[in-house]
N, C-alpha and C positions, 0 to 999 in steps of 0.2 A: 865773086870775091872769095879768096881762100884764106884760111887761118892756119897758122903753123903753131903747134904746141911743142914745147921742149920738155925734156925730162924734168921731173920735180913738180913741185906744186905750182898750180896756176891759179892766179886770183883774178876773177873777173869782177869788174865794177860796173855799175849801171844796170840797165835792163838788158836781158837776153831774151830775144824773141826768136823762137824756132818756128820756121815754116816748113811743114813736111815732117817726116818721121826721122827719128834718130835711131840708127841701126847699129848694133854692136855685134858684128859677126865674129864668131869664134873668140869672143872675149867675155870676160865677166868682171863683176865688181867683187872683190874679195877682201876680207879683212878691213872693210871700210864701213863707216856709218855716215850717212848724210844727216847732219844735225839740223835741228829746227832753229831758225834764227829770224830776227826781224832787223830793221834798220839799225837798231842799237847793238846788234851782235847776237850772240847766243842767249836764248831766254830760258833754256832748260839745261841742266847739267847732265841730263841723260835723255834717252829716247831719240827717235828719229827713224830714218829709213836705214835698215840694217840688213846685212847679208844673212840670208836664211840658212846658209850652209850649202845650198845647192846651186848658187849662182843667181838666185832671185832675191829681190828685195822684199822686205816685209816691214810693217809698222811696228816698231818696238816701243814699249812704254817703260822699259827698265830704267830706273833712275829718275823718272819724272817726278816732279813735286805733286803732292796731293793737295788740292784746293777744293773749297765748297763750291758746288754748282750755283750759278745764277741762272735759274730756270728761264727768266725772261730774256737774258742776253746771250748766254753761252750757246755755242752751236756744235753740231756734230757733222761729220762727213759721211756721205753715203753715195752709193752708186745709183744714179738716176737712170735706171734701165728703161723706163717707159718714156720719159719726157726728154732725156739728154743722151739717148743712144748709148748708154753705158758710161758716160762721163761722170767723174766724181763731182758731187755738189755738196753744199753745206746748208744746214738749216738749224733753227733754234729748237731746244727741247720742247718749248711750248707748242711750236708748230707740229712737232712729232706727236705730241700728245693729242693735239686736235685732229691730226690725221688718223689716229688710231681710234678715236671716239666713234661710237655707233649705238645700236640698240642696247639699252641697259648699261652702256659704258659711257660715262660723261667725262669731258675734259674742261678744266677751269684753271687758267694761269699755269698751265703745264702739269697739272695734277689730275690723275684719273680717279674716278669714283664709280661705284656700281649702284644702280637704283632701278626699280621697276622691272626686276627680273621676272619673266613669265615662267610658268611651270613648264611650258614646252621648250624653253631655252636651257633647262637643266637636264643633263644627260640621265638616262634611266639608270645607268650604273654609277652615278655619282655617289660617293660615300662622304656625306657631310658629317663630321664628328660633332657630337653634342657639345663638346667643349668650345666649338666655334660660335655657338649661340650666345646671345646676351645672357648675363647672369639672371637667374630666377630665384626669388626668395624661397627659402625652405618651406615646404608644405603647401606650395601654390602649384596650380596646374595652368597650362596654356590653353586658352579657349577664346572663342570669338566674342567680342564685346558688342554693344548695341550698334556700333558703326561697322560691324563685320570685320573688325581688325583683331588679329591675334594678340592677346594680352595675358600676362601672368596674373591669375585671379586666385584669391584665397578662398578656400572652402568655408562656407558658413552654414548655420543652422544646427541640426542635431548630429552632424557627422564631422569628424576631423580627420585630416590626412597628414601622417608623419612623413619626414623626408626619406624614411626607409621604405615607404610604400604601405605601411600599416594603416588600415582604416579603423577608426573607433567611432562607436555610436554613443551619444550622450545617454545618461541614465534614464531620462524621460523623453520618449519620442512623441512629438506633437504634430509632426507633418506627414508621417507615414500613414497612408490610407489603405493600402493593400499590398500584399506580397503573394503573387500568383506565378507559379512556374510548374510545368508538367514534370520536370525532373527534380523538384524539391522533395527531399527525403526526410530530413529531420532538422530540428532546431532545439538547442539546449546547451547545457554545460559540458556534457560528454555523453557518448553513446551508452556507456555503462553506468551513468549517473542519472541526472535529471534531464529529460528530453521529451519533446513531442515528436512522435514517430509517424511518418506518412508512407512507409515502405510497402505496406500491404494495400492492395487495391480496395477501394470503397471502405476504408477503415482508417480511423485516427486513434492513436494510442498515446496516453500520457504515462511515461515510464519514470520510476524512481529506483535508483540503484540497479538499473538494468532490468527491472521487473515491471510489467504492465500493470498499473493500478486502476486505470480508467480506459475503457475501450468503447468507441462510438462507431457503429456501423449504420447502414441505411435502414435497419429494422430494429436495432436494440442499442441500449446503453448498459454496459456491464462495469460494476465497481468491484474490484478485488478486495479492498480493505473495508474498514468501518466507515460508515457515512454519518457525519454529524451535521445537522441543519440547525442554525441559530436564527431565531427570529420569532415573531409573534404569530405568524400564520404560514402553514405549509399547504399548498394546493396541489393535488394530484388529479389530473384529468385522465381517467382510464375507465374502460368499461368493467374490467375485473382487476382487483388488486390481489395478487398472490404473494403470500408471505411464507417462506420455507421454514422460518424459525418456529419453535413450539410456543414461545412466550412473547407476548407484547406487554411491555411495561410502560405505564403512564406515570406522570409526575415524578420521573426519576431524578435522582441527584447525580450530576455528572462532574461536579467540581467541588469547590469549597463554599458554595453558596448556602449550604445547610438545607435541611429538610423543610418541607412546607406542608400545610394541611391538604389532604386529598379530598376534602369535601367538595362535591360538585364534579369530581372526576368521573369519566365514563364515556359512553358512546352517544352521539347525536345523529339521527338519521332524518334527513329532510324528506317531506312528503310532497304530493302533488299540490297541496296548499299548506299554509302555515298550520292550519288546524289539524292536518294529518301528520305533522312532525312527531317523531317518537324518540325516546331516549331511555337509557339505562344508566343511572348515575348514583353515586354515593350521596346519601342524605346528610352525612356528617363525617367528620374526620375519623376514619376507621369504622364507620357505621355500616348501615345496611344499604343494599341496592334498592332503588325505586324505579319501576317501569312506568313511564308516562307516555301518553298519547291519546288519540281519540278512542281507541279500543285497547287500552293498556292491559298487559298480562302476557302469559306464556301459553302457547298452544303445543302440547306434547303429542307427537304422532301416535297412532294406534299401536298398542302394545307397550308404550313407554310408561314411565312413572316418575314421580318426584321422590328424591332421595335426600337423606341427611346422613352425612358421614358414611356414604355407601350403602345405607339401609333404606329399603323401599318404604316410603311412608304413605303415598297416595297413588293409586292408579285410577283408570277410568271406571273400575268396578268395585274397588275396595279401599278401605282405610286400614292401615296396619293395626294389628292387634295391640301393638305397644303404645298406640296413641290413646290417651285418656281424654274423653269428651265429657265435660261437666253438663249437668242437667240444664243449665241456662243456655248452653249452646244447641241443645236439641229443640229446635223450634217446631214442636209437634203440631202446633196450631196452623203451621204453614203447609201441612201435608195436602196433596191434591185431592185425596179421597179419604173416606173413613169407613169403619165397620161397626155394625151393631151386633147384639148378642146372637142373632140368628146367623150372621155371616162368619162368626168366629168358629174356627175348626181346631181340632187337637194338634194339627201340624203347624199352626201359626206360632211364630217365634216372639219371645220377649227377651229383653236384656236385663240381667240382674247383676248387682255388685256382689260377687262371691265373698261372704264373710265381712262385708263392708271394709275390704282391704284394698280397694282400688283395683280390683281384678274383675273386669267385666266379662260375663259369659252369657251365652244364649240358653234359653229354656223354652220348651214347647208349652202350648196351652194345656195339652194333656198332662204334662208333668206338674203344672200348676194345680190342675184339678186334684191330682193325687195328693199333692202337698196340702191342699186345703182340706182334704178328707181326714187327714190326721187330726184327731181330737173331736171332729164333728161328723166323721164318716159320711160326708156328703160328696158324691161324685160330681154334682153340679147344683145349681140352684133348684133343680127339679127333684132331688132325692138322694138316697144312699147308693153306694155301689152294690151290685147284685152278684152273689157267688152261689155256687151249687156244690152239694156234697154228693158222693156216689153211693146210691142206695144198694149197689151190688157188693160193696165192700163193708165189712163189719167194723173196721177201725181205720180212721184217717185223721190227719192233722189240718188245722185251719191255717198253719204256716204264717201267722202274724198278719193275716188279711182281715181288715175291718169291713163292716157293712152287713148286708143281709145275706143269710145262708139258707137256701131252700133245697129241696130234693131235686135231683136231676131227672126224675121221672116225670113225663108230661102230665100224668094224672096226679102226681104228688104222692104216690104210694111207694112203699119200700118192700123189697123182696125178703128182707131179714132185719133183725135188730141192728141198729147202727150206733157206733161209738165215735164221738168227735173229741179230739184232744186240743186244748187251748195252748198248743206249743207255738214257738216262734218268738220274734222280737216285738214287744208291745211298748207303747208310750202312754203315759197318763192321759186319760180322756178318750182313749180308743173305745169305740162302741162296736159290739157284735150282737146281731139280732138273729136268733135261730128259730126257724119254723119247722115243727115236727111233721112227719109224713101223715098222709090222710088215714093210714091204718096204724097209727102209733099205739093204739090200745093193744094191738096184737104184736107189733114189732116196735118195741120201745126205742127211744132215742136217748142215749146217755152222753152227758157232757162232762169230761174230766178236766180239772185244773192241771197245769203242768208243774211237775216237781213239787216244791213246797207251797205253791200257790193254793189259795182257797177261794171258794165261791160262797160268799156270805158265811164263812167259817167252815164250809164243807169241802171235801176234796172233789165231790162230783154231785151232779143233780140229774134227775131222770124226767123226761117228758113222756107221759104215758096216755095222754089224751089225744084223740085224732085232731089234727090241725092245731095242736097246742104250740105256744111260742114263748120265748123268754128273751129279755133284753139284758145284756151284760155290759158293764162299763169297767174298764181297767183303770186302776189307780192305787194310791196309797201303798206303793212299794210291793208289787207282786201280789195284789189281791183283786178279785173281781167282785162286783156288786150287782145284785139283781134289781131291775127296775120294772 
């Protein structure tokens, strides 16, 4: 059957079934639009199949009305390449969403959602902006919870975290048990202020204002400033205590507490037993030191001495001459040995108080004998002192020497007449006994008084009998008396 079309518009009604292909050779559709209609006529004021400008048709949406999708009912057209050999087919949006669903991409009622994305499904170069993450409360960090799920957790305890990243520690730390790090160098307010410095190997330094005030090494502790220890007991365990300062002050006043008594202040030294403890302490406030112990006292090395105000008072061999010892302190009865008259020698020493003026001096026994002779002319308890005159000289002076005067000739004779003068210093009670030579009858012995002195009223006397003798006693102001 053949159809003939005339010029102008042709309106077909009913169904048109085309079997085979419709070919348009050397012709085109131009300036026309195939509108979309249904049985009621045109349903859109625009849109449809339109000339693309090159003789082909394209789907145009210009002028179509915009309506809300009904995901469950609305359909879309697509080319079913796989199942319909390139024919156009339609399907609902819900079916499309279901067809697109897969691993980590879920479809429900035409809506797609993502869940269960594995780390392997995210591209290594994926740049996920932090703004895409869920909101996190300021000061919180994302960490795994007890169920191993990432959660925004607030920092608690002695540390706080600000939303600008600043970390703050509470004033009192109760949970920090250690801070150990090989690269740890310092901790403090500032490097040039207060800090604990670890920069030097095997050394810890506490600095104030940039200056080390306390340094601790493996062998020593050095303190640059003053050390103040407050407490009741300070214990130092050391074999040797070395103090560079020249003065050690005890019972010192360091503040406004006021001065206190220094009675009992001093040094205590423990011994092998309590009985061997020793001490050197003040017995009263501002008083004297007392040495105590099992063998209390001071042991001065050989050649040393005891001094008062820089003046030597006592050595191992002598007591200073300036020290006055009263008689009660001389315990003569405690001497280890004693002397009798036979053991006393002229060189033996005695102590006398010169002029009873508190001026002790030494004197020999020989000097004492001489002193005792004055007035009694006794050299000892055995008799008088013995003197000789020179028989070879005609005149000579007795020179104030008391005692017995005899010829120096062994036989007692004289070569010529002899004259003796009583010159010299004499004291009342002095005694002079003169023995004439054995030949005085030939060579007389004459005794002259000195100056204005007289002998029983005479200026001289003569001994003219062999072995004659005379005893003269001085007294009464420059006069001699014969006995």
